[in-house]
N, C-alpha and C positions, 0 to 999 in steps of 0.2 A: 533383635532388638538389638542384642551384640554387635551385629556389623554397623549399624546405622548409629550406635552412641560410637563407635570408637573411629570410623569413617566421616561421620558427618556432624553427630549433637554435640560431640568433645569437643570435634579436629578443628581448632581456629584457621586452620590453611586451606580448609574445604570452601569451596565457593559458596552452597549454603549453608554454614556455620550461620547459628541465629535463626537463618529460612526456613526451616521446616517445623512443624510440630505432628507428635504421631497421633492416630485413638486408634486405640485398638478396643474394640466388644467382645465383651465375654457373653457370648451366648450358653456355655456352658457352666459358669460359674468355676470356672475348673483353676483362676490364673491365681488365687490368691497366692504369693510366698513366692513364686516363681515369674513372673509378672507385676513390676505396684507400680502405681500412677508414681510421676518424680518428673524434676523440670520441665522438658520434654515431652513426655509422653504421657498420655492420662488414660487409663485402664477402666470405660464404665461394664457394669454386668447388665445383660442387657438381655431381655424378652429373646427365649428362644425361638425365633421366626425364619430362623435359617438365616440362609447368606445373604440375601433382600433385605430381611431385617437388622441384620448388622451392618450390611451395606450404606443403607438410611439413617441409619442413626448416627453412624459416621459422618456421611451430608449436612445431616444435621447441627450435628456438634460443630463444626467447621463453619459452619453459615452463622452460627454462634458468636466465631471467633475474626468474623469479617472485616469488623471495625479496626480490628491489630493487624493490617495489613495483608493476612490471606485472602490469594487469590484464587486458586485451584487447589479441588482434593482428591486426593492421587487415589483410588481404590485399588486393594491390592487383596490378592487371595490369603486364608494364613498357610496355604500350603504349595505355597511358589516358593523355589528359592530362588532370591533375588542382588542384587552386587548393589554395592553402593554410588559405583559408574555409574552404574540409569541412569539412578535418582540424578545425581551433582550433574550430567548427561540434559537432563529432561528440564531440570531448574539452567542453565544457560541456552538452554532453547530457549524457553517462553522470556526470559529476558532481551535476546534479540527478537523476539517477532516484531514484523512488519505489523500496524495496526486491522490491520485486512484480515488478520488470523487472530485475533485475538480474540476471539470465540469457537478458535478448532478446538477439537477434544488431541490431546499426544496419547498413541496408543503404544503398549507396549511388544516385539514382536515374540512369539511364542517357542521357544525351543524345547525340543525334549529330554526331560532328565535323564535318562538311561541312557542316553547316546546323545551327549551335549552340542554336538553337532548340526544335528541336525534340528531344520527350524523349519515350526510345523503349520507358523499362520499368521500372516500377515493385515490383522482388520479378513471379516470375509461379509459375504455378501447372503441376504435371507433368503431372499428368491421363492417368497412363501411357503417358506419351512425347507424347501429343496438345498442345505446351505453348501456355500460352496467356501471352502476357506483358500484363500489368497496366497500366492507363494507357498502351496506347500510342500512337504518334505525337500528342503530344497538343502543341499550339502555345505554350508558355508564353511567349508576348509577347503574352497573353490572361488578364489576371487570373482572369479565369473556371474557367480550364484550371489556373493557380498554385493558384487555391481548390480545384478539385476535387482535384488531387493528394494534398492533404492528408486527403483519407475517407480511413477505414481502411473499408472496404465491402466488400471481398473478403477469402476468405483467401489468404494467400499461403506457399507451401509450399518455395519454395527461393530462394534470392537469389547473382544470379551474383559469380563472383572477383573480377570488376572492382575492385569496392570491395562487402568485407564485413568488418564487423568482427566478431569472436566473440569473447566470454568467455571467458577461461582455464579460468572455473570450469566450464562445459559443457563442456570438451575433456581427457579421459580422460586418461592415460599411452597406455590397450591402445585406447582409440578412436579412431585417426589419419583420416585421406584414404584413401581405395581406391587401389590402386595402379594406375590404367587410361590412365595418361599425359595426356589432352588430350579434354576434350568429355564431358560428363556427371559428370566430376568431382564440381564444384558441385554439380550436382544431388543426385548420391547422397549429398553432405557434410550439402546442407540439410536434405533429409528426414529423415536420423539425426540432426544433435545440433541444425540448426532448433527442428525441432516443431511449425510453426505458428506461432513464436514471435520476430514481427522488426517492427522502427522503423525509418522513413523517416521524413524531413525537407526541408522545401523547405531549398535550401543545401548538402548533403551532396548531393554527384553527382561527378561523373567524365561526360568526353567520348571517344568511343572511333566509330572507323572504322564505318562502314556494314556491320553478315555480313555482309549480300549482296554484298558489292565485289568478295571473288575468288574461284576455282574452290578447288572443294570440295576435290579430290583425296583424299590419306589420309584426308579428314575423313568420306567417305564409308563407312570400312573402322570405325571407333570410332563415328561416330551409329549405325549399327546392332549391333554389340557390345557398347557402352556401355548402349545401350537395354534390352539384354536382361540383363546385368548390372545391373541397375538395379531393373528391372522382377522380375525374379527377387528380390532383397533387398527391397522396399519392396513391391511390387502380388502379393502370392499368386495372388490369383485372376486376372491377369491367363496369360493358357492357349495353349498353342503352335498354336491355333486365330489368335488374335487375332496371333503373332507374323508365323505364316503369311502372313494379311492384308499387315502391316508392310510385310513384306519382299518380297511380291510388290509391291506401289504400289511403294515405290523402285526395283524392278527394271525396270519399263515405263516408270517414268519415264524412267529412263537410256537406254533402250533407244530412247523415243521422240523421245530428244534427242541420238543415235546418241555415246552419253559408252558405247561397249563395254567399256573399261578400268574404269569405273568399278563396270560389272558385275560383272570379278571382284573389288574389292574387297568389295562387297554379301556374294558367294558367299563368300569367306574370311571377313570376319567373322562369317555363321553357322556357319561348320566350326568354326572357333575359339570359339564361343561352346560350342557342342556339345561339344566335349573337356571342360567342364567347370572346374572348379576348379584342379584339378589342373597341370592347363595352364597356368594364368598365373601361378600359383605357380613352375613349373620355365623360364617365357621371360623369355627375353634383350628389356625391352623397347622399349632402343635400337637394339640390331638388326632389331627387330620395322619398328621406323619408317622407318629406312632402306631396309630392304627395301619396305615400300610405296612408301615418295617415289621409288624405282628402279621402278616399275610404272606411275607416274606420264606423263601428258601432257606431251610439251615442247612450252612457249610461246616463242612472236618476239617479239619489242616490233612494237607497232602500227604501225608507221613502214614495218616492212618491210612488210605486208600491202598499204600504200595505192600503188596502180595492181595491185595483183593481180588481172585477168580485170573490169578498170576501178573497182575500189573505191575510191570517194573519200575519202579525212580527213572530211569533213562525216560519211558514213553508219558511217563506225566512232566515232564521237563521239553520234549522233543513237542507234544502238544499238536498242533495242525502242520507242522512245518516241514516241506515235502508233499506235502495235496495240492495237484491240481485242478483247475477249476473246470468244468468241462465245457465243449462249445456252446456256442447259441444255442444248438438242439436239444443236445444233454438239457442246459439250460431251461429251456422250455416245455423239455418231456416231463421232466421235474417235479413240474409247478403245475403242471393240466394233472398232474397221475399225487397231487399233495406229498410228493417227493417221496413218491412208491408205494404209501401207504396203502394204494391198492392191490398191489402186492406182495408175493410171499417175501419171508426177510431171505438176506441173503448169507448174515450173518451177525452168530449172538455174542461175537466177539464186542469188546467193551471198545468206542471210540475215545482216544481224550481229546474235548475240541476247549473251544478258547468261546471268551466272555461275548466275545463279538464277535466269536468266527463264522463259519461258514458254512451255511444252511444244506449245501450239496453232502458236504462228508459224510451227512448220517442221511444218505440215499441209500433206503431196508435196510439202514440199521438201528434197532432198536434202544438202542442201550448208548448212554453216552455219562460218562462225567467231566465236569467243566472247571477247568482250575485258572483260576488269575494269577495275578503276578501279583497277590500278598500272601501267596504259601496256601489258599482254601482251593476245597477240592465239591462241587454240587453233583450227587449222583441223578438223573432223570432215567426216564425211560418210557417206550410208547407205550400208547394207553387208549384201544379203542373207546373205553366211552370216555372217558377225556376229549378225544376227537369230538366225533359227535353231538359232544354239550358244546364246546368250544365254538361248533360251527351251531347250532340254536344261540348260545349268547350273541354271536357277530350279528347274524340276521338280526337278532332283537335290537339292537344294538343300531342297525343302522335305517330299522324303520323309526327309531326314533329316532338318528339322525332327518330325517323326512319329516317329521313331523313340529320338531325342535328346533333344529338348527339356526332359521332364518333370527327367528326372533329372540333367543338367548345373543347369536351374533350383533343383531344390532341393541340391546341391552348394554354389551359390552363399549360398544362402537358410540353410542348416545351418551352414557355415563360414567366412562371410565375414573371420568374428573374427581367424584366420588371416594374414589380410591388412593386421589394422590397427592393433597391438601395436607399441609402441616400438621390442622386440626383435625386429619383420620389419625395419622403418625404418631403424632404424640400421643393421643389414647390408645390407639394398637400397641404403643411399645410402653405405655403406664408411665408415660414421663410424668 
């Protein structure tokens, strides 16, 4: 807010002066005395209903101010690092748009905060859940990469809400986002409202922490449940067999990494989706999130792991650096043997791994400490009883998909409008 106030809101020389109003959704009721409402900034306490709850509150409040001349709502994550120059460039771009592009969404390019010259994404493709981040991993210190980033040679299906500028004319009062808390909420809304009409431009960008830097935790629930909901609505050709393959791959990945509590997340996601849309309509999303949070592993600061069975600080920092992925035959063999589960262990030495690390580093290695980018570590080890229990849970989930998927998917596809109306959201948010 200090950046925006200094460069735009209180700067008469800015092209955006007098043209920007900022809405902050205080989901956690934690901003009193830190950021308060003022002339061009409104802070509203909001029900803690995830990112989508905050963004939808912002959309509704912006719609109320359309009569004052506001034309677009710019959704921005609270943990992104912004540049006021991007907002100014965005405004100028909109000011010069040809009429045929008035309905297009302007997206901000995503750069990596820890390596600010690395471009992570310029829009993305959903591809039934096989997500493709476009123009990924580009070094924008190179002029050829900067120029290539301007090419509009790939279809963009959605834009992340770290920076997503949507025309108000595209948001009907009864066409608001789905209340699915976090993850895939921006995907579903981008597919529904964006309709492959996106504009990107160098200079319009933000910086964000690498997504692979922390343990997934409850996201292992949302990423499966919301994947199924999004495909049910937008990809009717996506079948229960497709979903079974998706869930199986996810569960076996967690089994191979000894993340047995994450398997519980995966199975619960399947069970909840299979209950259909009535379950979502009646669910207290915040209470559910608290329940999921309580299911997670308890991490300890990395410093407390130094010296544990000889582990050094250097090992905790290096993590998987230097590990070489096995070849195609090796990967297939590891998969066929449940990552060496059916063979004697090779070594009891603890492997230091990463939150979204390589499962093959644990082949016939029964213990690991997963270290994230925030200085936390979780100890996990292979457990034969848990292995067979997780396998049984997966088989039960696959059977449930056979029985319930089609009906559940149909309920979301035919009735999702009940969850996106202004009337629903005002009641949901307690407005």
